[in-house]
C-alpha positions in Angstrom: -20.2 27.8 22.9 -19.9 23.7 24.4 -19.8 22.4 21.2 -17.5 24.1 19.9 -15.0 24.0 24.0 -16.3 19.8 22.9 -14.8 20.0 19.3 -11.7 21.7 20.4 -11.3 19.3 23.5 -11.6 16.4 21.4 -9.2 17.4 18.7 -7.0 17.7 21.1 -7.2 14.7 22.1 -6.9 13.1 18.8 -4.4 14.9 17.6 -1.9 14.7 20.0 -2.0 11.3 20.0 0.8 9.3 21.1 2.4 7.8 17.9 2.7 5.0 19.2 -1.3 4.4 19.0 -0.6 4.3 15.0 -3.9 7.1 14.5 -2.4 7.9 11.2 -1.3 4.6 9.7 -4.2 2.7 10.8 -6.8 5.5 8.6 -4.1 6.0 6.0 -4.9 2.6 5.6 -7.8 3.0 5.5 -8.5 4.2 2.9 -6.0 3.0 1.0 -8.2 -0.2 0.9 -11.4 2.0 0.0 -10.0 3.1 -2.4 -8.9 -0.2 -3.5 -12.1 -1.5 -2.8 -13.4 1.5 -5.7 -11.3 0.4 -7.9 -12.0 -2.9 -7.5 -15.9 -1.9 -8.5 -15.1 0.2 -10.6 -13.0 -2.5 -13.1 -15.1 -5.4 -12.3 -12.1 -7.4 -10.0 -12.2 -8.8 -7.0 -9.6 -8.1 -4.1 -8.4 -11.9 -5.0 -7.8 -11.8 -8.5 -6.4 -8.3 -7.6 -4.0 -10.4 -5.8 -3.3 -13.1 -8.1 -2.4 -10.5 -10.6 -0.4 -9.0 -8.2 1.8 -11.8 -7.1 2.3 -13.1 -11.0 3.8 -9.8 -11.3 5.9 -11.0 -8.6 6.8 -13.8 -10.7 7.8 -12.6 -14.0 9.9 -9.9 -12.6 12.1 -12.3 -10.3 12.3 -13.8 -14.0 13.3 -10.7 -15.7 15.5 -10.0 -12.7 17.8 -14.3 -13.8 17.4 -13.7 -17.1 19.5 -10.4 -16.7 21.9 -11.2 -14.1 22.9 -14.2 -16.1 22.9 -11.5 -19.3 25.1 -9.4 -17.2 27.2 -12.4 -15.9 27.9 -13.3 -18.9 29.2 -10.1 -21.2 31.2 -9.7 -18.0 32.4 -13.4 -18.6 33.7 -12.5 -21.7 35.0 -8.9 -20.9 
């Protein structure tokens, strides 16, 4: 009976936390971080290598967007 009461009280304390306490966002970030580390271990990549790849993809997307914008401007100029 004591264990049940302690469990219920602690559950209420956790669930009644103010949104500013950011309990769920910290929990979510922790789960995502663990998932990334597990993925890195399984794929053989380090977290730094993953960040480098993400940065390279962002740069490639910026270049592609710039090229698309130039093509759009050229088509609009001839129309």
